[in-house]
N, C-alpha and C positions, 0 to 999 in steps of 0.2 A: 365144571358146573355151569349151567346156562345162566345168562345175565338176568333173565326174568323167570320167575316161577310161572306156572300155568295160571295161577290165580291172577297174577299181575297182567298177564297177556289177555285173559278174558275180561278183566276190568277195562283194558285198553280197547278191546272190541266193542264193549258196551258204550264207552265214552265217545268213541269215534263213529258210532252207528255203522260199524262195518258189517257186511253180510257174512263174511267168512274169515277164518283164521287158518293159514297153511303152515304146517310144521314139517319140514323136510331136512334130512341130513345134508350138510354142505352149504346151506343158505340160511340167512337170518329168518326168523318168523316173519310172515307176510300177511297183511290184511287186504281184503278186497273192499274198497270203499267207493261207492257209486260206480261200480263196474271195473275199477282199475286196481291192479295189484300193487301194493305199496309195502316195501320191506320196512321192518322195525329197525331202528338204529341200534343194533347190537351185533356181536360176532356171529358167524355162521354156527348152526347147531351141529353138535357131534352125535355119533350113534348113541352114546350114553344119555345125552339130553333128550332125544326123542323117545328112547325107551322109558325114561323116567316119566315123561309126559303121558305116554300111553298107559303105563301101569297106574298112574294116579287117577284115571277115570274109568278104565275098563274092568269089568268083572271077570272072574275066572272063566265063565262061560264064553265071553267074547275073546278073551286071550287064547282060549283053547281053539276057537274057530280061526283066529289069526295064525296060529301055529299049525293048523291042519291043512288039508288040501284046499280049503276055502280061501286061504291066503288073506283074509280080512273079515271085518265084521262092522255092522252099522247099528247104532243105538242112540237113544236120546238121554240126556241127563239135565238136571236143574243146577244152575249156578246160583245157589242160595235163592233169594227172592229177586235177584237182579235180571236173570234171563234164563231161557232154556236153549240147549244146543242139540242139533242133530249131528252126530259124530260118526266119521268113517275112519277106522284104523286099518292099516295095510302094511305090506312089506314091499320095499322098492330097493333093488340091488342088494338084497339081503338085510336091509336096515328097516327099522320101524319108521312109519310116517303117519300123519294124522291130519284130517281136515275137519274143522268144526264150523257148522253153519248156524248163525244166530237165528232163533225163532222169535219173532216179535212177541213181546209179553202181552200185548193187548189184541183182542179180536176186533178187527176193523168192520165198520158198516159197509154195506154194498156200495153206497155212494162214495165212501172214502176211497175204495179201491178202483172206482171209476165205472162200475157197472150201472146200466140204466135201470130205472124203476120197473120197467117191463119184466125184468128177470124175476121179480117177486111172484108174478103170475105162474111161472114154472115151479116155484118152490111150494105153491099151494096145491099142486097136483097130488093125487093119491097113488099113481103108478107110473112106471116108465123109466127109461134110462137117460140120465143126463151126464154127458162126458165133458170134462174140463181137460183140454189138451194144450201142449206146448213143449218147447225144449226144456232140458234140465235148467233149473234156476230161473224160470220165467214167472214164478209166483203162483203156480197151480195150487199148492197146498194152502196158501193164504186165501185164495179165492174160495176153495172148498170149505175152509174153516169159517169164512164169513157167511157162506150159504147155510151151513149147518147151524151156526149161531143164530141166524135170522129165524130159522124154523124153531130152534130151541126157545127163542124169546116170544114167538108169535103163535105157535101151534102146540096143542097137547098131543105129542106123539111119543113113540118109543124109537129112539135113534140108536142104531148099532153101527159102530165103525170097526173096520179091520185095517190096521195100519202097520207100517214097517219103516221106522219105529213110530210110536205115538209122538206127535209134535206139539199140537195145540191141545191143552186140556179143556174140556167142556164141562162145566159144572151143571148140575140139574137146574133147569129154570122152569118154563112151562112144560117142557118135555122131560122125559127120562133119557139119559144118555149112557150107553154101555160102550166103552172103548176097549178093544182087544188088540194086543200087540203080537205080531209074528215072532215066534221064538220064545215068548214069555207066556202067552195065554193060549196060543193056537199055532199049529205048525205051518199052514199055508193059507194063502188068500182064499183058494177054492174051498178048503175045509172050513174056514171061518164063515164064508157065505152060506154054505150048506147048514152049518150049525145054527147060524142066525135065524134061518127060516123056522127053526123049532122054538124060537124065543120071543114070539109074538112081536115082530118088528113092524114098524110103519115105514121107516126110512133107513136105508143102508148106505154106508160109504165104504168103497173099496179103494184102498190106497193106491193100487196100481194094477191094471189088467196086463200082467206080464206074460201070460201064456194062454194056450188054448183052453185049458181046464178052467182057468179063472174067468175068461171071457164067456164061456158057456154058462158057468154058474151065475154070473152077473145078469146075463140076458134072461135066464130062467127065472131069477128072482124078480126081475122087472115084469116078466110075462105073467107071473103068478100073483100080481097085485101089490107090488111094493115100489116105492120111489127109490131108485138106486143111483148113486153118484159114483163115478169112477174116473181115473185119469189114464191118459196115453201120451207117449212122447211123440206126438205128431203135430204138424202145424196146418191148419185149414180143415174145414168140415169135410170136403170131398176126400182128402187124403186120409182122414180119420176113418171114414166109412170103408175105404179101400183097404186100409191096414187091418181092420177087424175081419173083413171077408177073406183077405189073403191068408189069415192065420188058419183057416179051415181047409181040410182036404177037398180036392176038386169035386168029389161026388156029393159033398154036403153044402157047397157054396150056394146053390139055388135056394135051399131050405133056409140057410142063415140070412140070405137077402130078404126073404119073406118075413122072418122073425124080426130082423132089425128094422125093416120098414114099418112094422106094426108097433114096435116097442120103443124105438129111439124117440126121445122127446126133444132133445136139443144137443148141440155141440157148441161149447164155448171155448174158442181157441185163443191163446194169448201169447204175447211176447213182452219182454221187459225192456223198455227204452231208457236211454240216458235222458234225464230231465234237464231242460235248459236252466242253468244256474245251480245245478247240483241235485243229486237225488235220482230217483227212478220213477217212471210212470208206466203203467200197463197199457198196451194196445190190444184191443179185443176184436175178434170176429164172432158173431153170434148167428147160428143157424137154428131156426125153430122148425121142427118137422111139420109138414102140411101135406095134403094129398098129392101135390105135384112132386115134392121132394121124395115122398114115399114111393111114388111110381118110378122115379129115377133110380132109387136104390133097388127096387124089385127087378127093374129091367136092365140093370148093370149099365146105367148111363149117368154115373156120378159126375161126369165132366160137365153136366148141365146144372149142378147144384149151385155153383157160384153165381150163375145168372139169376137163379131164383132168389138167392140172398140179396142180390143187388136191387131187386124189385120188391123185396119183402119188408120194407121199413115199417109198414103199417102193423106188421106182426112182431115188431121188435127186432128184426134182423138187420145186420150190417156187416159188410165185408171188412177185413182187416185194413185194406188200403183206404177205405172210406174213413175209418176211425183214425188212422195215422194222419190223414189230411186234417181231420178235426183237431187233433192234438197240435199239429203244426199251426193251423190258423188261430188257435187260442194261445199261442206262444209257449207251449209246454215242451216241444221238442224242436230240434234243428232239422233242416232239410235233409242232411246226411243220414239222420236216424230214420226218417220216413223212407228213404231210398234203400237203406240197409235191410229193413224188415218188410218191404213191400212184397206182395205175392206176384204182382205183375210189374216188374221193374221198368219195362219200356213205357208202359202207360203212366206209371208214377213219374218217370223222368219228364215226360211231356207235360204232365200237370204241374210239376214243380217249376218248369220254365215259365208258366203263366202266373206264378206267384212272386 
């Protein structure tokens, strides 16, 4: 029998302000705190231990997916009124395993997560596509939740989200919020977007643009007069545009460049850095589409986008490297973090020598 019940481990996650709990056969439960994996002081878990943990939180539907060709399943659940967790259950070497990510219980303001006030201008728009991008674990979901919450508090809109799973719960405030979960309320992201278009939406959130069908549906929704938010696992505005275009067949790329140039509003790309003294802080790159950037997208010259961002501060734009230097100069991160996440490492190295 495991030294700790799952409830005790989740209490430890909340008390330690850990981002994740890892449960694997052959090692002690481990917490990720401020980016570092730290084992709990207890014996390694047995196959029976992890199976008990998984069965204590997973429904029959998710257990069936685990045992099927899917080999795993993802879902969210509430730990009483203490926290919510995004949970991934899986098989590894024939044994059960599980990773639980703690979802912050409060919705943060835009300033709290480090976004400039200029971003509010984007949230007041009535149509277009806003992409929040970055690697796994970079805080994209938190950023999107903060944006949706700002609209919910300040605008009278109908907001529809399609998520896998639902992580932050949004109560109705000034806006109406309809949240739909893949597997429970709808089968796919693309199906969720198409269905939402028949439900009088103003704002739509797409948890992830995973495939061509979802990308097409999101762009169409933006094109037809809705403000659409979505995520991609890319870093940097230019790479994000290239990633979308590369998802399409060669004979449609020119058309999608035209559509994207006309409907893309902004790309907010982010990384999550170790904060000096403990904790985490986000580094952002913000690209706001303008006639010059739209022309680069249409003409397949996305390599010029970074230059436009560098000169676009008046429009609320900034490169990731510029923001990393800002965080460094304000004592929030170490030089090593700025270099680790820099887009142009040689240029960053030269600038760090001057500091």
